[in-house]
SEDREN-857500 format. One record per residue (C-alpha): residue number from 1; y, x, z. Coordinates in pm, 1 decimal. Example, Ala and Ser with C-alpha at 12.3 -4.5 7.8 and 13.67 -1.06 7.14 Angstrom:
BEGIN
+-----+----------+----------+----------+
: num :        Y :        X :        Z :
+-----+----------+----------+----------+
:   1 :   -450.0 :   1230.0 :    780.0 :
:   2 :   -106.0 :   1367.0 :    714.0 :
+-----+----------+----------+----------+
This chain:
BEGIN
+-----+----------+----------+----------+
: num :        Y :        X :        Z :
+-----+----------+----------+----------+
:   1 :   9731.9 :  10883.2 :  10982.4 :
:   2 :   9504.8 :  10671.0 :  10763.1 :
:   3 :   9576.9 :  10301.9 :  10719.6 :
:   4 :   9416.5 :   9993.8 :  10573.6 :
:   5 :   9463.8 :   9619.2 :  10557.5 :
:   6 :   9336.9 :   9300.5 :  10397.3 :
:   7 :   9548.3 :   9010.7 :  10269.3 :
:   8 :   9859.9 :   8965.7 :  10484.6 :
:   9 :   9739.3 :   9267.1 :  10682.1 :
:  10 :   9761.9 :   9470.2 :  10360.6 :
:  11 :  10121.6 :   9360.4 :  10307.4 :
:  12 :  10206.5 :   9450.0 :  10666.9 :
:  13 :  10032.1 :   9783.4 :  10620.2 :
:  14 :  10249.5 :   9861.0 :  10318.4 :
:  15 :  10565.2 :   9792.8 :  10518.4 :
:  16 :  10424.5 :   9988.8 :  10814.5 :
:  17 :  10354.0 :  10286.9 :  10588.5 :
:  18 :  10721.7 :  10300.1 :  10488.1 :
:  19 :  10828.7 :  10270.2 :  10852.2 :
:  20 :  10579.2 :  10531.1 :  10973.8 :
:  21 :  10690.6 :  10770.4 :  10698.9 :
:  22 :  11057.3 :  10728.4 :  10791.6 :
:  23 :  10965.2 :  10796.1 :  11158.0 :
:  24 :  10809.0 :  11128.1 :  11057.8 :
:  25 :  10439.7 :  11034.3 :  11044.7 :
:  26 :  10227.6 :  11180.4 :  10767.2 :
:  27 :  10028.7 :  10917.8 :  10577.8 :
:  28 :   9706.0 :  11084.7 :  10464.4 :
:  29 :   9557.7 :  10790.3 :  10275.4 :
:  30 :   9550.8 :  10413.5 :  10261.1 :
:  31 :   9323.5 :  10151.3 :  10108.5 :
:  32 :   9449.3 :   9794.7 :  10097.2 :
:  33 :   9238.1 :   9498.6 :   9988.0 :
:  34 :   9368.8 :   9173.0 :   9844.3 :
:  35 :   9734.2 :   9271.1 :   9892.4 :
:  36 :   9999.8 :   9019.7 :   9785.1 :
:  37 :  10322.4 :   9133.2 :   9621.6 :
:  38 :  10508.3 :   9281.0 :   9917.1 :
:  39 :  10855.5 :   9384.7 :   9808.5 :
:  40 :  11106.1 :   9396.5 :   9527.2 :
:  41 :  11131.1 :   9655.2 :   9250.1 :
:  42 :  11324.9 :   9899.0 :   9470.8 :
:  43 :  11064.2 :   9877.6 :   9748.2 :
:  44 :  10779.1 :   9928.7 :   9500.5 :
:  45 :  10951.6 :  10222.8 :   9329.3 :
:  46 :  11012.2 :  10403.5 :   9659.4 :
:  47 :  10661.6 :  10321.2 :   9786.4 :
:  48 :  10502.0 :  10448.4 :   9464.8 :
:  49 :  10708.7 :  10768.3 :   9479.7 :
:  50 :  10599.2 :  10838.4 :   9837.9 :
:  51 :  10237.0 :  10726.4 :   9832.4 :
:  52 :  10095.4 :  10696.6 :   9478.8 :
:  53 :   9861.5 :  10994.0 :   9526.4 :
:  54 :   9719.9 :  10865.4 :   9857.4 :
:  55 :   9731.8 :  10485.1 :   9829.1 :
:  56 :   9495.8 :  10242.4 :   9655.7 :
:  57 :   9554.0 :   9869.4 :   9616.2 :
:  58 :   9204.4 :   9730.8 :   9567.9 :
:  59 :   9168.3 :   9392.8 :   9395.8 :
:  60 :   8864.9 :   9176.6 :   9325.8 :
:  61 :   8828.4 :   8959.5 :   9015.5 :
:  62 :   9034.3 :   8638.3 :   9044.6 :
:  63 :   9151.6 :   8684.2 :   9403.7 :
:  64 :   9442.2 :   8437.2 :   9422.1 :
:  65 :   9625.3 :   8622.0 :   9701.3 :
:  66 :   9709.0 :   8916.4 :   9474.5 :
:  67 :   9897.2 :   8670.8 :   9250.2 :
:  68 :  10145.4 :   8562.5 :   9519.0 :
:  69 :  10430.2 :   8535.5 :   9539.8 :
:  70 :  10438.0 :   8479.7 :   9165.0 :
:  71 :  10680.7 :   8702.1 :   8973.6 :
:  72 :  10871.1 :   8389.6 :   8871.3 :
:  73 :  10877.5 :   8056.5 :   9049.7 :
:  74 :  11172.8 :   7853.9 :   8923.1 :
:  75 :  11372.3 :   8180.1 :   8937.7 :
:  76 :  11274.9 :   8547.0 :   8933.9 :
:  77 :  11221.1 :   8652.3 :   9296.8 :
:  78 :  11176.7 :   9016.3 :   9189.9 :
:  79 :  10855.2 :   9067.9 :   9388.9 :
:  80 :  10635.5 :   9334.6 :   9233.5 :
:  81 :  10316.2 :   9516.6 :   9319.5 :
:  82 :  10286.8 :   9870.8 :   9447.9 :
:  83 :  10045.4 :  10095.8 :   9262.3 :
:  84 :   9790.8 :  10219.1 :   9175.6 :
:  85 :   9553.9 :   9923.8 :   9153.6 :
:  86 :   9176.6 :   9962.9 :   9163.7 :
:  87 :   9034.3 :   9646.5 :   9005.3 :
:  88 :   8674.8 :   9532.0 :   9047.3 :
:  89 :   8587.1 :   9254.6 :   8804.0 :
:  90 :   8245.2 :   9211.0 :   8963.3 :
:  91 :   8017.4 :   9403.7 :   9192.4 :
:  92 :   8100.5 :   9757.9 :   9302.3 :
:  93 :   7802.7 :   9893.8 :   9107.3 :
:  94 :   7956.1 :   9750.3 :   8786.6 :
:  95 :   8249.1 :   9992.3 :   8812.9 :
:  96 :   8624.7 :   9943.8 :   8823.2 :
:  97 :   8945.1 :   9984.8 :   8625.0 :
:  98 :   9239.8 :  10175.9 :   8765.3 :
:  99 :   9587.6 :  10069.4 :   8657.8 :
: 100 :   9923.4 :  10229.8 :   8726.7 :
: 101 :  10141.8 :   9949.9 :   8588.2 :
: 102 :  10181.3 :   9622.9 :   8779.9 :
: 103 :  10135.8 :   9401.5 :   8473.4 :
: 104 :   9845.8 :   9590.2 :   8313.5 :
: 105 :   9606.5 :   9330.1 :   8167.4 :
: 106 :   9309.0 :   9563.4 :   8232.5 :
: 107 :   9342.2 :   9478.3 :   8602.6 :
: 108 :   9430.1 :   9167.8 :   8806.5 :
: 109 :   9734.0 :   9086.2 :   8590.0 :
: 110 :   9493.8 :   8937.9 :   8333.9 :
: 111 :   9467.7 :   8641.8 :   8572.9 :
: 112 :   9805.8 :   8479.0 :   8604.5 :
: 113 :   9727.3 :   8111.1 :   8659.2 :
: 114 :   9747.8 :   8066.1 :   9036.1 :
: 115 :   9618.5 :   7706.4 :   9017.6 :
: 116 :   9294.6 :   7822.5 :   8853.9 :
: 117 :   9278.2 :   8135.6 :   9068.1 :
: 118 :   9283.5 :   7919.8 :   9383.3 :
: 119 :   8940.6 :   7795.3 :   9279.2 :
: 120 :   8818.8 :   8152.7 :   9329.4 :
: 121 :   8910.7 :   8200.6 :   9694.2 :
: 122 :   8567.2 :   8355.2 :   9745.7 :
: 123 :   8692.0 :   8660.7 :   9553.8 :
: 124 :   8951.6 :   8710.8 :   9828.6 :
: 125 :   8693.8 :   8678.0 :  10103.8 :
: 126 :   8453.2 :   8934.2 :   9959.2 :
: 127 :   8563.3 :   9292.3 :   9899.4 :
: 128 :   8330.6 :   9578.5 :   9814.6 :
: 129 :   8036.7 :   9349.5 :   9889.4 :
: 130 :   8161.9 :   9286.5 :  10243.0 :
: 131 :   8249.9 :   8931.2 :  10343.0 :
: 132 :   8582.9 :   8926.3 :  10523.9 :
: 133 :   8625.1 :   8570.0 :  10644.6 :
: 134 :   8663.6 :   8489.4 :  11012.9 :
: 135 :   8314.9 :   8341.5 :  11024.4 :
: 136 :   8149.6 :   8650.8 :  10877.2 :
: 137 :   8341.4 :   8886.3 :  11106.8 :
: 138 :   8235.0 :   8682.9 :  11409.5 :
: 139 :   7872.2 :   8685.8 :  11293.9 :
: 140 :   7883.3 :   9063.6 :  11244.4 :
: 141 :   8027.9 :   9112.9 :  11593.6 :
: 142 :   7756.0 :   8898.2 :  11747.0 :
: 143 :   7488.8 :   9092.0 :  11558.2 :
: 144 :   7635.5 :   9423.1 :  11674.6 :
: 145 :   7714.1 :   9525.4 :  11315.1 :
: 146 :   8086.9 :   9574.6 :  11360.3 :
: 147 :   8177.8 :   9926.1 :  11466.8 :
: 148 :   8490.1 :  10129.2 :  11509.2 :
: 149 :   8654.0 :  10304.5 :  11219.1 :
: 150 :   8781.5 :  10636.0 :  11357.1 :
: 151 :   9141.5 :  10740.7 :  11298.3 :
: 152 :   9230.2 :  10427.8 :  11102.8 :
: 153 :   9521.6 :  10198.1 :  11170.9 :
: 154 :   9364.0 :   9859.7 :  11111.7 :
: 155 :   9612.9 :   9585.4 :  11029.5 :
+-----+----------+----------+----------+
């Protein structure tokens, strides 16, 4: 099975991948966009062991959602990212960095100030040059531009 998700859907997809794997399903590949930190260090370590060669966490510039929950907020909550991360600082044509460590400053970890990042919500709503807000999805459906993605579990 191939899976994907955006935002909270990406977090749910990560959890679903673990559940599907434990139920005997074979995960072929997964691309998640704008995924928040989904689990603790143990979750991330097991996820990375199972899926690192077939999973990509795609991030876009200062997307604030990829910075939540913060690693420390009053206390350390132990949330951490799963890897690898494919980081686009700008447009797709400008290339990307790929990072295998959650705190690698060559990727989204270079932006750590959630208050400033919130000013860049547009980076969360635009991935790979495709607008992903409710309004844009509705417009695409009305224009007949939204089609099915075969063999994908869309979360």
